[in-house]
PDB file of the backbone (N, CA, C, O) and the ligand in Angstrom, with CONECT records:
HET     ZN  A 101       1
ATOM      1  N   UNK A   1      -4.247  -5.857   9.181  1.00  0.00           N
ATOM      2  CA  UNK A   1      -4.857  -4.556   9.438  1.00  0.00           C
ATOM      3  C   UNK A   1      -5.515  -4.546  10.811  1.00  0.00           C
ATOM      4  O   UNK A   1      -6.110  -5.534  11.243  1.00  0.00           O
ATOM      5  N   UNK A   2      -5.395  -3.431  11.472  1.00  0.00           N
ATOM      6  CA  UNK A   2      -5.919  -3.324  12.821  1.00  0.00           C
ATOM      7  C   UNK A   2      -7.201  -2.498  12.808  1.00  0.00           C
ATOM      8  O   UNK A   2      -7.169  -1.267  12.791  1.00  0.00           O
ATOM      9  N   UNK A   3      -8.329  -3.205  12.815  1.00  0.00           N
ATOM     10  CA  UNK A   3      -9.606  -2.509  12.717  1.00  0.00           C
ATOM     11  C   UNK A   3      -9.998  -1.845  14.032  1.00  0.00           C
ATOM     12  O   UNK A   3     -10.896  -1.003  14.061  1.00  0.00           O
ATOM     13  N   UNK A   4      -9.320  -2.225  15.130  1.00  0.00           N
ATOM     14  CA  UNK A   4      -9.620  -1.602  16.417  1.00  0.00           C
ATOM     15  C   UNK A   4      -8.920  -0.251  16.526  1.00  0.00           C
ATOM     16  O   UNK A   4      -9.202   0.540  17.426  1.00  0.00           O
ATOM     17  N   UNK A   5      -8.021  -0.006  15.610  1.00  0.00           N
ATOM     18  CA  UNK A   5      -7.283   1.248  15.634  1.00  0.00           C
ATOM     19  C   UNK A   5      -7.469   1.948  14.287  1.00  0.00           C
ATOM     20  O   UNK A   5      -6.701   1.720  13.353  1.00  0.00           O
ATOM     21  N   UNK A   6      -8.498   2.805  14.193  1.00  0.00           N
ATOM     22  CA  UNK A   6      -8.842   3.405  12.890  1.00  0.00           C
ATOM     23  C   UNK A   6      -7.690   4.189  12.273  1.00  0.00           C
ATOM     24  O   UNK A   6      -7.537   4.205  11.052  1.00  0.00           O
ATOM     25  N   UNK A   7      -6.878   4.837  13.105  1.00  0.00           N
ATOM     26  CA  UNK A   7      -5.792   5.628  12.539  1.00  0.00           C
ATOM     27  C   UNK A   7      -4.754   4.715  11.882  1.00  0.00           C
ATOM     28  O   UNK A   7      -4.258   5.015  10.796  1.00  0.00           O
ATOM     29  N   UNK A   8      -4.428   3.594  12.548  1.00  0.00           N
ATOM     30  CA  UNK A   8      -3.477   2.644  11.976  1.00  0.00           C
ATOM     31  C   UNK A   8      -4.054   2.046  10.689  1.00  0.00           C
ATOM     32  O   UNK A   8      -3.335   1.827   9.714  1.00  0.00           O
ATOM     33  N   UNK A   9      -5.343   1.793  10.706  1.00  0.00           N
ATOM     34  CA  UNK A   9      -6.002   1.239   9.529  1.00  0.00           C
ATOM     35  C   UNK A   9      -5.919   2.220   8.362  1.00  0.00           C
ATOM     36  O   UNK A   9      -5.636   1.829   7.230  1.00  0.00           O
ATOM     37  N   UNK A  10      -6.165   3.490   8.648  1.00  0.00           N
ATOM     38  CA  UNK A  10      -6.109   4.525   7.619  1.00  0.00           C
ATOM     39  C   UNK A  10      -4.681   4.647   7.061  1.00  0.00           C
ATOM     40  O   UNK A  10      -4.483   4.835   5.861  1.00  0.00           O
ATOM     41  N   UNK A  11      -3.707   4.536   7.949  1.00  0.00           N
ATOM     42  CA  UNK A  11      -2.306   4.621   7.508  1.00  0.00           C
ATOM     43  C   UNK A  11      -1.968   3.463   6.574  1.00  0.00           C
ATOM     44  O   UNK A  11      -1.275   3.639   5.572  1.00  0.00           O
ATOM     45  N   UNK A  12      -2.471   2.267   6.919  1.00  0.00           N
ATOM     46  CA  UNK A  12      -2.232   1.117   6.051  1.00  0.00           C
ATOM     47  C   UNK A  12      -2.890   1.326   4.691  1.00  0.00           C
ATOM     48  O   UNK A  12      -2.347   0.922   3.663  1.00  0.00           O
ATOM     49  N   UNK A  13      -4.064   1.959   4.690  1.00  0.00           N
ATOM     50  CA  UNK A  13      -4.749   2.221   3.417  1.00  0.00           C
ATOM     51  C   UNK A  13      -3.913   3.150   2.538  1.00  0.00           C
ATOM     52  O   UNK A  13      -3.822   2.951   1.327  1.00  0.00           O
ATOM     53  N   UNK A  14      -3.306   4.164   3.153  1.00  0.00           N
ATOM     54  CA  UNK A  14      -2.453   5.081   2.391  1.00  0.00           C
ATOM     55  C   UNK A  14      -1.258   4.315   1.821  1.00  0.00           C
ATOM     56  O   UNK A  14      -0.885   4.500   0.663  1.00  0.00           O
ATOM     57  N   UNK A  15      -0.665   3.452   2.651  1.00  0.00           N
ATOM     58  CA  UNK A  15       0.493   2.665   2.201  1.00  0.00           C
ATOM     59  C   UNK A  15       0.100   1.758   1.035  1.00  0.00           C
ATOM     60  O   UNK A  15       0.852   1.618   0.070  1.00  0.00           O
ATOM     61  N   UNK A  16      -1.063   1.154   1.128  1.00  0.00           N
ATOM     62  CA  UNK A  16      -1.524   0.251   0.065  1.00  0.00           C
ATOM     63  C   UNK A  16      -1.770   1.029  -1.224  1.00  0.00           C
ATOM     64  O   UNK A  16      -1.475   0.554  -2.320  1.00  0.00           O
ATOM     65  N   UNK A  17      -2.317   2.235  -1.070  1.00  0.00           N
ATOM     66  CA  UNK A  17      -2.565   3.087  -2.233  1.00  0.00           C
ATOM     67  C   UNK A  17      -1.246   3.396  -2.963  1.00  0.00           C
ATOM     68  O   UNK A  17      -1.186   3.378  -4.192  1.00  0.00           O
ATOM     69  N   UNK A  18      -0.203   3.676  -2.187  1.00  0.00           N
ATOM     70  CA  UNK A  18       1.102   3.980  -2.778  1.00  0.00           C
ATOM     71  C   UNK A  18       1.707   2.718  -3.397  1.00  0.00           C
ATOM     72  O   UNK A  18       2.296   2.778  -4.476  1.00  0.00           O
ATOM     73  N   UNK A  19       1.564   1.577  -2.718  1.00  0.00           N
ATOM     74  CA  UNK A  19       2.047   0.313  -3.275  1.00  0.00           C
ATOM     75  C   UNK A  19       1.380   0.019  -4.621  1.00  0.00           C
ATOM     76  O   UNK A  19       2.019  -0.466  -5.555  1.00  0.00           O
ATOM     77  N   UNK A  20       0.094   0.320  -4.697  1.00  0.00           N
ATOM     78  CA  UNK A  20      -0.649   0.115  -5.945  1.00  0.00           C
ATOM     79  C   UNK A  20      -0.104   1.017  -7.047  1.00  0.00           C
ATOM     80  O   UNK A  20       0.128   0.570  -8.170  1.00  0.00           O
ATOM     81  N   UNK A  21       0.096   2.293  -6.712  1.00  0.00           N
ATOM     82  CA  UNK A  21       0.572   3.260  -7.697  1.00  0.00           C
ATOM     83  C   UNK A  21       1.960   2.876  -8.206  1.00  0.00           C
ATOM     84  O   UNK A  21       2.289   3.112  -9.368  1.00  0.00           O
ATOM     85  N   UNK A  22       2.773   2.280  -7.327  1.00  0.00           N
ATOM     86  CA  UNK A  22       4.146   1.918  -7.698  1.00  0.00           C
ATOM     87  C   UNK A  22       4.205   0.560  -8.393  1.00  0.00           C
ATOM     88  O   UNK A  22       5.240   0.199  -8.954  1.00  0.00           O
ATOM     89  N   UNK A  23       3.104  -0.199  -8.363  1.00  0.00           N
ATOM     90  CA  UNK A  23       3.110  -1.513  -8.999  1.00  0.00           C
ATOM     91  C   UNK A  23       3.569  -2.630  -8.079  1.00  0.00           C
ATOM     92  O   UNK A  23       3.748  -3.763  -8.525  1.00  0.00           O
ATOM     93  N   UNK A  24       3.763  -2.324  -6.784  1.00  0.00           N
ATOM     94  CA  UNK A  24       4.096  -3.378  -5.819  1.00  0.00           C
ATOM     95  C   UNK A  24       2.885  -4.303  -5.670  1.00  0.00           C
ATOM     96  O   UNK A  24       3.012  -5.527  -5.658  1.00  0.00           O
ATOM     97  N   UNK A  25       1.710  -3.681  -5.556  1.00  0.00           N
ATOM     98  CA  UNK A  25       0.455  -4.427  -5.502  1.00  0.00           C
ATOM     99  C   UNK A  25      -0.308  -4.198  -6.798  1.00  0.00           C
ATOM    100  O   UNK A  25      -0.084  -3.218  -7.508  1.00  0.00           O
ATOM    101  N   UNK A  26      -1.213  -5.126  -7.090  1.00  0.00           N
ATOM    102  CA  UNK A  26      -2.056  -4.984  -8.274  1.00  0.00           C
ATOM    103  C   UNK A  26      -3.504  -5.184  -7.871  1.00  0.00           C
ATOM    104  O   UNK A  26      -3.798  -5.783  -6.837  1.00  0.00           O
ATOM    105  N   UNK A  27      -4.423  -4.668  -8.716  1.00  0.00           N
ATOM    106  CA  UNK A  27      -5.837  -4.815  -8.431  1.00  0.00           C
ATOM    107  C   UNK A  27      -6.508  -5.483  -9.627  1.00  0.00           C
ATOM    108  O   UNK A  27      -6.291  -5.090 -10.773  1.00  0.00           O
ATOM    109  N   UNK A  28      -7.329  -6.505  -9.345  1.00  0.00           N
ATOM    110  CA  UNK A  28      -8.015  -7.214 -10.406  1.00  0.00           C
ATOM    111  C   UNK A  28      -9.062  -6.308 -11.055  1.00  0.00           C
ATOM    112  O   UNK A  28      -9.858  -5.681 -10.356  1.00  0.00           O
ATOM    113  N   UNK A  29      -9.066  -6.238 -12.379  1.00  0.00           N
ATOM    114  CA  UNK A  29     -10.023  -5.395 -13.090  1.00  0.00           C
ATOM    115  C   UNK A  29     -11.443  -5.928 -12.978  1.00  0.00           C
ATOM    116  O   UNK A  29     -12.404  -5.180 -13.157  1.00  0.00           O
ATOM    117  N   UNK A  30     -11.578  -7.194 -12.688  1.00  0.00           N
ATOM    118  CA  UNK A  30     -12.904  -7.817 -12.657  1.00  0.00           C
ATOM    119  C   UNK A  30     -13.549  -7.685 -11.274  1.00  0.00           C
ATOM    120  O   UNK A  30     -14.649  -7.149 -11.142  1.00  0.00           O
ATOM    121  N   UNK A  31     -12.856  -8.178 -10.251  1.00  0.00           N
ATOM    122  CA  UNK A  31     -13.480  -8.219  -8.922  1.00  0.00           C
ATOM    123  C   UNK A  31     -12.940  -7.152  -7.980  1.00  0.00           C
ATOM    124  O   UNK A  31     -13.401  -7.054  -6.843  1.00  0.00           O
ATOM    125  N   UNK A  32     -11.969  -6.346  -8.424  1.00  0.00           N
ATOM    126  CA  UNK A  32     -11.396  -5.255  -7.645  1.00  0.00           C
ATOM    127  C   UNK A  32     -10.604  -5.732  -6.437  1.00  0.00           C
ATOM    128  O   UNK A  32     -10.267  -4.931  -5.565  1.00  0.00           O
ATOM    129  N   UNK A  33     -10.304  -7.020  -6.374  1.00  0.00           N
ATOM    130  CA  UNK A  33      -9.494  -7.541  -5.273  1.00  0.00           C
ATOM    131  C   UNK A  33      -8.038  -7.131  -5.466  1.00  0.00           C
ATOM    132  O   UNK A  33      -7.509  -7.140  -6.577  1.00  0.00           O
ATOM    133  N   UNK A  34      -7.410  -6.774  -4.350  1.00  0.00           N
ATOM    134  CA  UNK A  34      -5.985  -6.495  -4.395  1.00  0.00           C
ATOM    135  C   UNK A  34      -5.220  -7.800  -4.354  1.00  0.00           C
ATOM    136  O   UNK A  34      -5.620  -8.732  -3.656  1.00  0.00           O
ATOM    137  N   UNK A  35      -4.132  -7.879  -5.089  1.00  0.00           N
ATOM    138  CA  UNK A  35      -3.270  -9.034  -4.950  1.00  0.00           C
ATOM    139  C   UNK A  35      -1.804  -8.639  -5.041  1.00  0.00           C
ATOM    140  O   UNK A  35      -1.454  -7.557  -5.512  1.00  0.00           O
ATOM    141  N   UNK A  36      -0.966  -9.549  -4.578  1.00  0.00           N
ATOM    142  CA  UNK A  36       0.446  -9.266  -4.377  1.00  0.00           C
ATOM    143  C   UNK A  36       1.278 -10.376  -5.009  1.00  0.00           C
ATOM    144  O   UNK A  36       1.367 -11.482  -4.476  1.00  0.00           O
ATOM    145  N   UNK A  37       1.882 -10.066  -6.145  1.00  0.00           N
ATOM    146  CA  UNK A  37       2.685 -11.069  -6.846  1.00  0.00           C
ATOM    147  C   UNK A  37       4.148 -11.008  -6.435  1.00  0.00           C
ATOM    148  O   UNK A  37       5.021 -11.552  -7.112  1.00  0.00           O
ATOM    149  N   UNK A  38       4.401 -10.339  -5.315  1.00  0.00           N
ATOM    150  CA  UNK A  38       5.770 -10.286  -4.814  1.00  0.00           C
ATOM    151  C   UNK A  38       6.689  -9.405  -5.630  1.00  0.00           C
ATOM    152  O   UNK A  38       7.854  -9.738  -5.846  1.00  0.00           O
ATOM    153  N   UNK A  39       6.153  -8.260  -6.092  1.00  0.00           N
ATOM    154  CA  UNK A  39       6.982  -7.337  -6.876  1.00  0.00           C
ATOM    155  C   UNK A  39       7.869  -6.499  -5.963  1.00  0.00           C
ATOM    156  O   UNK A  39       7.762  -5.274  -5.922  1.00  0.00           O
ATOM    157  N   UNK A  40       8.749  -7.182  -5.230  1.00  0.00           N
ATOM    158  CA  UNK A  40       9.618  -6.467  -4.301  1.00  0.00           C
ATOM    159  C   UNK A  40      10.536  -5.482  -5.026  1.00  0.00           C
ATOM    160  O   UNK A  40      10.975  -4.494  -4.437  1.00  0.00           O
ATOM    161  N   UNK A  41      10.825  -5.748  -6.292  1.00  0.00           N
ATOM    162  CA  UNK A  41      11.718  -4.859  -7.040  1.00  0.00           C
ATOM    163  C   UNK A  41      11.084  -3.483  -7.255  1.00  0.00           C
ATOM    164  O   UNK A  41      11.765  -2.525  -7.619  1.00  0.00           O
ATOM    165  N   UNK A  42       9.760  -3.401  -7.022  1.00  0.00           N
ATOM    166  CA  UNK A  42       9.088  -2.101  -7.179  1.00  0.00           C
ATOM    167  C   UNK A  42       9.055  -1.303  -5.864  1.00  0.00           C
ATOM    168  O   UNK A  42       8.622  -0.151  -5.844  1.00  0.00           O
ATOM    169  N   UNK A  43       9.515  -1.922  -4.773  1.00  0.00           N
ATOM    170  CA  UNK A  43       9.475  -1.221  -3.484  1.00  0.00           C
ATOM    171  C   UNK A  43      10.259   0.091  -3.496  1.00  0.00           C
ATOM    172  O   UNK A  43       9.792   1.073  -2.918  1.00  0.00           O
ATOM    173  N   UNK A  44      11.437   0.146  -4.134  1.00  0.00           N
ATOM    174  CA  UNK A  44      12.137   1.443  -4.181  1.00  0.00           C
ATOM    175  C   UNK A  44      11.298   2.530  -4.860  1.00  0.00           C
ATOM    176  O   UNK A  44      11.379   3.699  -4.485  1.00  0.00           O
ATOM    177  N   UNK A  45      10.491   2.147  -5.858  1.00  0.00           N
ATOM    178  CA  UNK A  45       9.594   3.101  -6.512  1.00  0.00           C
ATOM    179  C   UNK A  45       8.539   3.587  -5.519  1.00  0.00           C
ATOM    180  O   UNK A  45       8.220   4.775  -5.473  1.00  0.00           O
ATOM    181  N   UNK A  46       8.003   2.660  -4.728  1.00  0.00           N
ATOM    182  CA  UNK A  46       7.010   3.028  -3.720  1.00  0.00           C
ATOM    183  C   UNK A  46       7.624   3.957  -2.676  1.00  0.00           C
ATOM    184  O   UNK A  46       6.999   4.930  -2.254  1.00  0.00           O
ATOM    185  N   UNK A  47       8.862   3.645  -2.263  1.00  0.00           N
ATOM    186  CA  UNK A  47       9.557   4.501  -1.297  1.00  0.00           C
ATOM    187  C   UNK A  47       9.716   5.914  -1.855  1.00  0.00           C
ATOM    188  O   UNK A  47       9.442   6.899  -1.170  1.00  0.00           O
ATOM    189  N   UNK A  48      10.169   5.998  -3.123  1.00  0.00           N
ATOM    190  CA  UNK A  48      10.401   7.300  -3.745  1.00  0.00           C
ATOM    191  C   UNK A  48       9.099   8.087  -3.838  1.00  0.00           C
ATOM    192  O   UNK A  48       9.073   9.297  -3.613  1.00  0.00           O
ATOM    193  N   UNK A  49       8.011   7.378  -4.176  1.00  0.00           N
ATOM    194  CA  UNK A  49       6.705   8.008  -4.288  1.00  0.00           C
ATOM    195  C   UNK A  49       6.255   8.546  -2.925  1.00  0.00           C
ATOM    196  O   UNK A  49       5.740   9.660  -2.826  1.00  0.00           O
ATOM    197  N   UNK A  50       6.456   7.749  -1.891  1.00  0.00           N
ATOM    198  CA  UNK A  50       6.070   8.147  -0.534  1.00  0.00           C
ATOM    199  C   UNK A  50       6.833   9.402  -0.112  1.00  0.00           C
ATOM    200  O   UNK A  50       6.251  10.340   0.431  1.00  0.00           O
ATOM    201  N   UNK A  51       8.153   9.405  -0.371  1.00  0.00           N
ATOM    202  CA  UNK A  51       8.963  10.556   0.027  1.00  0.00           C
ATOM    203  C   UNK A  51       8.564  11.800  -0.759  1.00  0.00           C
ATOM    204  O   UNK A  51       8.599  12.915  -0.238  1.00  0.00           O
ATOM    205  N   UNK A  52       8.184  11.593  -2.025  1.00  0.00           N
ATOM    206  CA  UNK A  52       7.743  12.706  -2.857  1.00  0.00           C
ATOM    207  C   UNK A  52       6.466  13.327  -2.276  1.00  0.00           C
ATOM    208  O   UNK A  52       6.314  14.549  -2.249  1.00  0.00           O
ATOM    209  N   UNK A  53       5.548  12.459  -1.811  1.00  0.00           N
ATOM    210  CA  UNK A  53       4.308  12.967  -1.224  1.00  0.00           C
ATOM    211  C   UNK A  53       4.601  13.787   0.029  1.00  0.00           C
ATOM    212  O   UNK A  53       3.962  14.813   0.264  1.00  0.00           O
ATOM    213  N   UNK A  54       5.580  13.333   0.845  1.00  0.00           N
ATOM    214  CA  UNK A  54       5.969  14.112   2.029  1.00  0.00           C
ATOM    215  C   UNK A  54       6.559  15.459   1.602  1.00  0.00           C
ATOM    216  O   UNK A  54       6.248  16.495   2.191  1.00  0.00           O
ATOM    217  N   UNK A  55       7.414  15.435   0.572  1.00  0.00           N
ATOM    218  CA  UNK A  55       8.049  16.672   0.113  1.00  0.00           C
ATOM    219  C   UNK A  55       7.024  17.681  -0.374  1.00  0.00           C
ATOM    220  O   UNK A  55       7.208  18.890  -0.233  1.00  0.00           O
ATOM    221  N   UNK A  56       5.926  17.166  -0.958  1.00  0.00           N
ATOM    222  CA  UNK A  56       4.895  18.059  -1.495  1.00  0.00           C
ATOM    223  C   UNK A  56       3.842  18.398  -0.454  1.00  0.00           C
ATOM    224  O   UNK A  56       2.885  19.111  -0.753  1.00  0.00           O
ATOM    225  N   UNK A  57       4.007  17.890   0.785  1.00  0.00           N
ATOM    226  CA  UNK A  57       2.985  18.067   1.810  1.00  0.00           C
ATOM    227  C   UNK A  57       1.620  17.610   1.308  1.00  0.00           C
ATOM    228  O   UNK A  57       0.604  18.268   1.532  1.00  0.00           O
ATOM    229  N   UNK A  58       1.620  16.488   0.636  1.00  0.00           N
ATOM    230  CA  UNK A  58       0.377  15.954   0.087  1.00  0.00           C
ATOM    231  C   UNK A  58      -0.563  15.563   1.233  1.00  0.00           C
ATOM    232  O   UNK A  58      -0.148  14.934   2.206  1.00  0.00           O
ATOM    233  N   UNK A  59      -1.859  15.956   1.095  1.00  0.00           N
ATOM    234  CA  UNK A  59      -2.811  15.646   2.178  1.00  0.00           C
ATOM    235  C   UNK A  59      -2.936  14.151   2.465  1.00  0.00           C
ATOM    236  O   UNK A  59      -3.330  13.763   3.565  1.00  0.00           O
ATOM    237  N   UNK A  60      -2.603  13.306   1.482  1.00  0.00           N
ATOM    238  CA  UNK A  60      -2.718  11.863   1.705  1.00  0.00           C
ATOM    239  C   UNK A  60      -1.764  11.358   2.781  1.00  0.00           C
ATOM    240  O   UNK A  60      -2.046  10.360   3.444  1.00  0.00           O
ATOM    241  N   UNK A  61      -0.629  12.046   2.958  1.00  0.00           N
ATOM    242  CA  UNK A  61       0.331  11.583   3.958  1.00  0.00           C
ATOM    243  C   UNK A  61       0.290  12.428   5.228  1.00  0.00           C
ATOM    244  O   UNK A  61       1.121  12.259   6.120  1.00  0.00           O
ATOM    245  N   UNK A  62      -0.695  13.352   5.307  1.00  0.00           N
ATOM    246  CA  UNK A  62      -0.793  14.222   6.474  1.00  0.00           C
ATOM    247  C   UNK A  62      -0.976  13.415   7.760  1.00  0.00           C
ATOM    248  O   UNK A  62      -0.502  13.812   8.825  1.00  0.00           O
ATOM    249  N   UNK A  63      -1.672  12.272   7.649  1.00  0.00           N
ATOM    250  CA  UNK A  63      -1.946  11.451   8.827  1.00  0.00           C
ATOM    251  C   UNK A  63      -0.655  10.936   9.471  1.00  0.00           C
ATOM    252  O   UNK A  63      -0.653  10.588  10.652  1.00  0.00           O
ATOM    253  N   UNK A  64       0.437  10.884   8.708  1.00  0.00           N
ATOM    254  CA  UNK A  64       1.704  10.392   9.254  1.00  0.00           C
ATOM    255  C   UNK A  64       2.463  11.482  10.014  1.00  0.00           C
ATOM    256  O   UNK A  64       3.462  11.199  10.676  1.00  0.00           O
ATOM    257  N   UNK A  65       1.992  12.720   9.919  1.00  0.00           N
ATOM    258  CA  UNK A  65       2.582  13.846  10.654  1.00  0.00           C
ATOM    259  C   UNK A  65       4.110  13.897  10.480  1.00  0.00           C
ATOM    260  O   UNK A  65       4.849  14.137  11.435  1.00  0.00           O
ATOM    261  N   UNK A  66       4.561  13.666   9.243  1.00  0.00           N
ATOM    262  CA  UNK A  66       5.994  13.784   8.958  1.00  0.00           C
ATOM    263  C   UNK A  66       6.815  12.557   9.292  1.00  0.00           C
ATOM    264  O   UNK A  66       8.029  12.562   9.090  1.00  0.00           O
ATOM    265  N   UNK A  67       6.188  11.503   9.797  1.00  0.00           N
ATOM    266  CA  UNK A  67       6.923  10.285  10.160  1.00  0.00           C
ATOM    267  C   UNK A  67       7.130   9.410   8.924  1.00  0.00           C
ATOM    268  O   UNK A  67       6.365   8.482   8.664  1.00  0.00           O
ATOM    269  N   UNK A  68       8.176   9.728   8.176  1.00  0.00           N
ATOM    270  CA  UNK A  68       8.438   9.014   6.915  1.00  0.00           C
ATOM    271  C   UNK A  68       8.727   7.538   7.151  1.00  0.00           C
ATOM    272  O   UNK A  68       8.299   6.678   6.382  1.00  0.00           O
ATOM    273  N   UNK A  69       9.465   7.255   8.235  1.00  0.00           N
ATOM    274  CA  UNK A  69       9.813   5.858   8.508  1.00  0.00           C
ATOM    275  C   UNK A  69       8.568   5.005   8.713  1.00  0.00           C
ATOM    276  O   UNK A  69       8.521   3.850   8.288  1.00  0.00           O
ATOM    277  N   UNK A  70       7.557   5.580   9.368  1.00  0.00           N
ATOM    278  CA  UNK A  70       6.315   4.844   9.616  1.00  0.00           C
ATOM    279  C   UNK A  70       5.682   4.447   8.280  1.00  0.00           C
ATOM    280  O   UNK A  70       5.262   3.303   8.104  1.00  0.00           O
ATOM    281  N   UNK A  71       5.617   5.389   7.349  1.00  0.00           N
ATOM    282  CA  UNK A  71       5.015   5.071   6.050  1.00  0.00           C
ATOM    283  C   UNK A  71       5.872   4.053   5.281  1.00  0.00           C
ATOM    284  O   UNK A  71       5.338   3.101   4.712  1.00  0.00           O
ATOM    285  N   UNK A  72       7.175   4.248   5.264  1.00  0.00           N
ATOM    286  CA  UNK A  72       8.037   3.319   4.530  1.00  0.00           C
ATOM    287  C   UNK A  72       7.913   1.903   5.093  1.00  0.00           C
ATOM    288  O   UNK A  72       7.959   0.924   4.347  1.00  0.00           O
ATOM    289  N   UNK A  73       7.757   1.802   6.412  1.00  0.00           N
ATOM    290  CA  UNK A  73       7.581   0.492   7.036  1.00  0.00           C
ATOM    291  C   UNK A  73       6.241  -0.118   6.614  1.00  0.00           C
ATOM    292  O   UNK A  73       6.155  -1.309   6.313  1.00  0.00           O
ATOM    293  N   UNK A  74       5.200   0.719   6.596  1.00  0.00           N
ATOM    294  CA  UNK A  74       3.868   0.208   6.254  1.00  0.00           C
ATOM    295  C   UNK A  74       3.755  -0.180   4.776  1.00  0.00           C
ATOM    296  O   UNK A  74       2.916  -1.007   4.418  1.00  0.00           O
ATOM    297  N   UNK A  75       4.594   0.410   3.915  1.00  0.00           N
ATOM    298  CA  UNK A  75       4.598  -0.004   2.502  1.00  0.00           C
ATOM    299  C   UNK A  75       4.888  -1.504   2.417  1.00  0.00           C
ATOM    300  O   UNK A  75       4.495  -2.174   1.461  1.00  0.00           O
ATOM    301  N   UNK A  76       5.583  -2.014   3.433  1.00  0.00           N
ATOM    302  CA  UNK A  76       5.919  -3.445   3.471  1.00  0.00           C
ATOM    303  C   UNK A  76       4.932  -4.244   4.317  1.00  0.00           C
ATOM    304  O   UNK A  76       4.448  -5.291   3.888  1.00  0.00           O
ATOM    305  N   UNK A  77       4.633  -3.746   5.525  1.00  0.00           N
ATOM    306  CA  UNK A  77       3.789  -4.538   6.443  1.00  0.00           C
ATOM    307  C   UNK A  77       2.340  -4.610   5.979  1.00  0.00           C
ATOM    308  O   UNK A  77       1.664  -5.610   6.223  1.00  0.00           O
ATOM    309  N   UNK A  78       1.846  -3.554   5.307  1.00  0.00           N
ATOM    310  CA  UNK A  78       0.439  -3.541   4.893  1.00  0.00           C
ATOM    311  C   UNK A  78       0.171  -4.576   3.811  1.00  0.00           C
ATOM    312  O   UNK A  78      -0.983  -4.907   3.539  1.00  0.00           O
ATOM    313  N   UNK A  79       1.228  -5.087   3.195  1.00  0.00           N
ATOM    314  CA  UNK A  79       1.064  -6.087   2.123  1.00  0.00           C
ATOM    315  C   UNK A  79       0.768  -7.468   2.673  1.00  0.00           C
ATOM    316  O   UNK A  79       0.215  -8.315   1.972  1.00  0.00           O
ATOM    317  N   UNK A  80       1.132  -7.696   3.918  1.00  0.00           N
ATOM    318  CA  UNK A  80       1.113  -9.073   4.441  1.00  0.00           C
ATOM    319  C   UNK A  80      -0.231  -9.786   4.324  1.00  0.00           C
ATOM    320  O   UNK A  80      -0.255 -10.955   3.942  1.00  0.00           O
ATOM    321  N   UNK A  81      -1.369  -9.121   4.643  1.00  0.00           N
ATOM    322  CA  UNK A  81      -2.641  -9.866   4.544  1.00  0.00           C
ATOM    323  C   UNK A  81      -3.149 -10.004   3.109  1.00  0.00           C
ATOM    324  O   UNK A  81      -4.182 -10.635   2.890  1.00  0.00           O
ATOM    325  N   UNK A  82      -2.466  -9.442   2.148  1.00  0.00           N
ATOM    326  CA  UNK A  82      -2.981  -9.409   0.776  1.00  0.00           C
ATOM    327  C   UNK A  82      -2.605 -10.697   0.033  1.00  0.00           C
ATOM    328  O   UNK A  82      -1.441 -11.096   0.025  1.00  0.00           O
ATOM    329  N   UNK A  83      -3.594 -11.340  -0.586  1.00  0.00           N
ATOM    330  CA  UNK A  83      -3.353 -12.648  -1.213  1.00  0.00           C
ATOM    331  C   UNK A  83      -2.535 -12.555  -2.489  1.00  0.00           C
ATOM    332  O   UNK A  83      -2.363 -11.473  -3.051  1.00  0.00           O
ATOM    333  N   UNK A  84      -2.030 -13.704  -2.944  1.00  0.00           N
ATOM    334  CA  UNK A  84      -1.210 -13.762  -4.148  1.00  0.00           C
ATOM    335  C   UNK A  84      -2.044 -13.537  -5.411  1.00  0.00           C
ATOM    336  O   UNK A  84      -1.556 -12.973  -6.391  1.00  0.00           O
ATOM    337  N   UNK A  85      -3.291 -13.977  -5.382  1.00  0.00           N
ATOM    338  CA  UNK A  85      -4.132 -13.760  -6.543  1.00  0.00           C
ATOM    339  C   UNK A  85      -5.582 -13.575  -6.089  1.00  0.00           C
ATOM    340  O   UNK A  85      -5.927 -13.856  -4.942  1.00  0.00           O
ATOM    341  N   UNK A  86      -6.422 -13.097  -7.012  1.00  0.00           N
ATOM    342  CA  UNK A  86      -7.805 -12.839  -6.638  1.00  0.00           C
ATOM    343  C   UNK A  86      -8.644 -14.100  -6.846  1.00  0.00           C
ATOM    344  O   UNK A  86      -8.214 -15.051  -7.499  1.00  0.00           O
ATOM    345  N   UNK A  87      -9.845 -14.084  -6.278  1.00  0.00           N
ATOM    346  CA  UNK A  87     -10.708 -15.264  -6.305  1.00  0.00           C
ATOM    347  C   UNK A  87     -11.141 -15.631  -7.722  1.00  0.00           C
ATOM    348  O   UNK A  87     -11.127 -16.809  -8.080  1.00  0.00           O
ATOM    349  N   UNK A  88     -11.527 -14.644  -8.535  1.00  0.00           N
ATOM    350  CA  UNK A  88     -12.058 -14.978  -9.847  1.00  0.00           C
ATOM    351  C   UNK A  88     -10.966 -15.594 -10.719  1.00  0.00           C
ATOM    352  O   UNK A  88     -11.254 -16.373 -11.628  1.00  0.00           O
ATOM    353  N   UNK A  89      -9.712 -15.242 -10.439  1.00  0.00           N
ATOM    354  CA  UNK A  89      -8.608 -15.831 -11.176  1.00  0.00           C
ATOM    355  C   UNK A  89      -8.418 -17.298 -10.745  1.00  0.00           C
ATOM    356  O   UNK A  89      -8.090 -18.159 -11.561  1.00  0.00           O
ATOM    357  N   UNK A  90      -8.628 -17.556  -9.469  1.00  0.00           N
ATOM    358  CA  UNK A  90      -8.489 -18.918  -8.955  1.00  0.00           C
ATOM    359  C   UNK A  90      -9.554 -19.855  -9.526  1.00  0.00           C
ATOM    360  O   UNK A  90      -9.291 -21.027  -9.794  1.00  0.00           O
ATOM    361  N   UNK A  91     -10.772 -19.308  -9.708  1.00  0.00           N
ATOM    362  CA  UNK A  91     -11.868 -20.160 -10.167  1.00  0.00           C
ATOM    363  C   UNK A  91     -11.934 -20.173 -11.699  1.00  0.00           C
ATOM    364  O   UNK A  91     -12.427 -21.134 -12.289  1.00  0.00           O
ATOM    365  N   UNK A  92     -11.432 -19.095 -12.352  1.00  0.00           N
ATOM    366  CA  UNK A  92     -11.521 -19.008 -13.794  1.00  0.00           C
ATOM    367  C   UNK A  92     -10.418 -19.802 -14.425  1.00  0.00           C
ATOM    368  O   UNK A  92     -10.320 -19.856 -15.651  1.00  0.00           O
TER     369      UNK A  92
HETATM  370 ZN    ZN A 101     -10.584 -10.978  -9.792  1.00  0.00          ZN2+
END
C-alpha cells in the first residue's frame, strides 16, 4: 500500500473490500486482521462483483472514474501485503 498517495491507498481499500466480499480474503472474527489463504479460485467472483459495481455506478467505485482494468488489477495487487493468517491464530 502506498501511504504517500492517498488516492492509490483508497483504491486499494476498495479492492480489498471487494476481495473480502468475494471470499478471496478473509477477516479474523477475533482480532479483525485480514488474511489471505490463497483463494485464487474466488478471483473471478471478485472480478464479477467489481464489474457489477461499475455497471450500477456504485459510489464505492467512483474513485476509479470508470477504469475497470485498474480495479481488476488491484483486486490482485492489493492482496500482496496481506498475511496468510492472523496473529491470534498463530499464537493460539
Ligand atoms: Zn485473529
